[in-house]
C-alpha positions as CSV (number, residue, x, y, z in Angstrom):
1,G,-16.3,-14.2,-16.0
2,G,-14.1,-13.6,-18.7
3,H,-12.5,-10.4,-17.7
4,T,-9.2,-9.5,-17.8
5,A,-7.5,-9.6,-14.4
6,L,-4.0,-9.2,-12.7
7,R,-2.3,-12.6,-12.1
8,F,-0.1,-13.1,-9.0
9,D,2.5,-16.1,-9.0
10,G,3.4,-16.2,-5.2
11,A,6.9,-15.9,-6.0
12,D,7.6,-12.4,-6.8
13,D,4.5,-10.3,-8.0
14,F,3.6,-7.4,-5.8
15,F,2.7,-3.8,-6.6
16,Q,4.0,-1.0,-4.4
17,L,2.5,2.3,-4.0
18,P,3.1,5.8,-3.3
19,S,3.4,6.9,0.4
20,G,0.1,8.2,2.0
21,M,-2.8,6.1,3.2
22,A,-2.0,8.2,6.5
23,D,-5.9,9.1,8.0
24,F,-8.5,6.6,8.4
25,S,-9.7,8.6,11.7
26,L,-13.4,8.3,9.7
27,G,-12.9,4.5,9.5
28,L,-11.6,2.0,6.6
29,T,-13.6,0.2,4.0
30,T,-11.9,-2.0,1.5
31,F,-13.1,-3.9,-1.3
32,V,-10.9,-6.9,-3.2
33,V,-12.5,-9.1,-6.3
34,V,-9.8,-12.2,-5.9
35,N,-9.8,-15.8,-7.1
36,E,-6.8,-17.1,-4.6
37,Q,-5.3,-19.8,-6.1
38,Q,-3.3,-22.0,-3.2
39,P,-3.4,-21.9,0.6
40,D,-1.1,-20.1,2.6
41,S,0.0,-19.5,5.9
42,Y,0.2,-16.0,5.5
43,T,-0.1,-13.1,2.8
44,S,-1.7,-10.0,2.2
45,L,-3.8,-8.8,-0.6
46,L,-3.6,-4.8,0.8
47,E,-1.2,-4.1,3.5
48,F,-0.2,-0.6,4.3
49,S,2.8,0.1,6.7
50,N,6.4,1.8,7.7
51,G,7.9,-1.6,7.9
52,S,7.3,-5.1,9.5
53,E,5.0,-4.1,12.2
54,M,5.3,-0.8,12.0
55,D,1.9,1.2,12.0
56,D,0.7,-1.6,9.2
57,I,-2.8,-2.6,8.5
58,A,-3.3,-5.3,6.6
59,V,-5.9,-7.4,4.7
60,G,-5.4,-10.6,3.6
61,Q,-5.8,-14.5,4.7
62,Y,-4.0,-16.2,7.9
63,Q,-3.9,-20.0,7.9
64,D,-6.3,-20.2,5.3
65,R,-8.7,-17.8,6.8
66,L,-10.0,-14.3,5.8
67,A,-7.7,-11.8,8.2
68,F,-7.4,-8.4,9.0
69,E,-4.7,-6.4,11.0
70,V,-4.6,-2.8,12.6
71,L,-1.1,-2.9,14.3
72,N,-1.3,-5.2,17.2
73,D,-5.1,-6.3,17.0
74,S,-6.2,-8.7,14.3
75,M,-9.0,-11.2,13.5
76,Q,-9.6,-13.8,11.1
77,G,-13.1,-14.5,9.5
78,D,-14.4,-17.4,7.4
79,A,-12.1,-20.1,5.6
80,I,-11.1,-19.0,2.5
81,Q,-12.8,-20.6,-1.0
82,Y,-9.8,-21.4,-3.2
83,D,-10.3,-21.0,-7.3
84,V,-13.4,-19.4,-6.8
85,P,-13.8,-15.5,-7.3
86,Q,-14.6,-13.6,-4.8
87,V,-15.8,-10.0,-3.6
88,Y,-13.8,-9.6,0.0
89,T,-15.0,-6.4,1.9
90,T,-13.4,-5.0,5.4
91,V,-15.0,-2.6,7.4
92,L,-13.2,-0.9,10.1
93,G,-16.2,1.7,11.9
94,T,-15.1,4.5,14.0
95,D,-16.0,2.7,16.8
96,G,-12.9,-0.2,16.1
97,Q,-15.6,-2.6,15.4
98,V,-14.3,-4.8,12.3
99,V,-16.9,-6.7,10.1
100,L,-15.6,-8.6,7.2
101,R,-17.9,-9.8,4.4
102,R,-17.5,-12.0,1.5
103,N,-20.2,-11.5,-1.7
104,G,-22.1,-9.7,0.6
105,A,-22.4,-11.9,3.5
106,T,-20.8,-11.4,6.9
107,A,-17.7,-13.6,7.1
108,G,-16.5,-12.9,10.6
109,S,-16.9,-9.8,12.8
110,S,-14.5,-8.6,15.9
111,P,-15.5,-9.8,19.0
112,S,-13.9,-6.3,20.9
113,P,-13.1,-3.0,19.2
114,F,-9.9,-2.4,17.7
115,S,-7.7,0.5,18.0
116,M,-7.6,3.2,15.4
117,P,-4.9,3.4,12.8
118,T,-2.3,6.0,13.9
119,V,-2.7,9.2,12.1
120,V,0.6,8.6,9.9
121,T,1.8,8.8,6.5
122,R,2.5,5.0,5.4
123,R,5.2,4.8,3.2
124,Q,5.4,0.8,2.2
125,N,1.7,0.4,1.1
126,F,1.5,-2.6,-1.2
127,V,-0.9,-5.0,-3.1
128,G,0.2,-9.0,-3.1
129,Q,3.1,-8.1,-0.4
130,S,3.3,-8.1,3.3
131,L,6.5,-7.3,5.3
132,Y,5.5,-9.4,8.0
133,G,8.2,-12.1,8.3
134,G,7.5,-15.4,7.1
135,S,4.4,-14.4,4.7
136,V,4.5,-14.7,1.2
137,T,3.7,-12.7,-1.9
138,Y,-0.1,-13.6,-3.3
139,L,-1.0,-15.8,-5.1
140,G,-3.9,-15.6,-7.6
141,L,-5.8,-13.5,-9.7
142,L,-6.9,-9.8,-8.8
143,G,-9.6,-7.7,-10.4
144,E,-9.8,-4.8,-8.5
145,A,-9.1,-3.2,-5.2
146,L,-10.7,-0.2,-3.6
147,V,-10.1,1.6,-0.2
148,Y,-12.0,4.4,1.4
149,G,-11.0,6.5,4.1
150,R,-14.3,6.5,6.0
151,T,-16.7,3.6,6.9
152,L,-19.4,3.1,4.5
153,S,-22.5,3.0,5.1
154,D,-25.0,-0.3,4.9
155,A,-26.6,1.1,2.0
156,E,-23.0,1.9,0.5
157,L,-21.5,-1.7,1.1
158,V,-24.2,-3.1,-0.4
159,K,-24.4,-1.3,-3.6
160,T,-20.5,-1.5,-4.2
161,E,-20.3,-4.8,-3.6
162,N,-23.5,-5.3,-6.2
163,D,-21.4,-3.2,-8.9
164,L,-18.6,-5.6,-8.6
165,K,-20.6,-8.6,-8.7
166,R,-22.2,-7.3,-11.8
167,R,-18.8,-5.7,-13.4
168,W,-17.0,-9.2,-13.3
169,S,-19.6,-11.6,-13.4
170,C,-19.1,-13.4,-10.1
171,C,-19.5,-14.0,-7.0
172,N,-22.8,-14.5,-5.7
């Protein structure tokens, strides 16, 4: 939509965030505005952890599908659409149910509840990188990322997704 975004090269571009991301006992909601450029077997848009497969929470793609993971629980949603701006939303309810959304429509839901993330300070938090073995750094554009330490209501989800689509002139 002609807006400034960050370009990740898929080789060594990523951000490390400060320690935190500790308490998701009220749920978790994330939004990312992206334009993914190349298929990969596994990459994270957001990862909060204490090392590879330690207290990890990951939002990204696995085998060209939207993906979400909390420690040993993982799921995949709809196929990734490449070279098209998208708003991805991930919702982890306090009941452990997960819903993945793309541009405001459901793109997958967990068949069974996830375990809630352990309440612990995560010290290895990234945008565009995963510590999972065999993963690659993100290749594409990232316009915005939002992380809420609670489950947003349906009205809040729709409002935030619509605000992001309007702000980025995309993603219908």
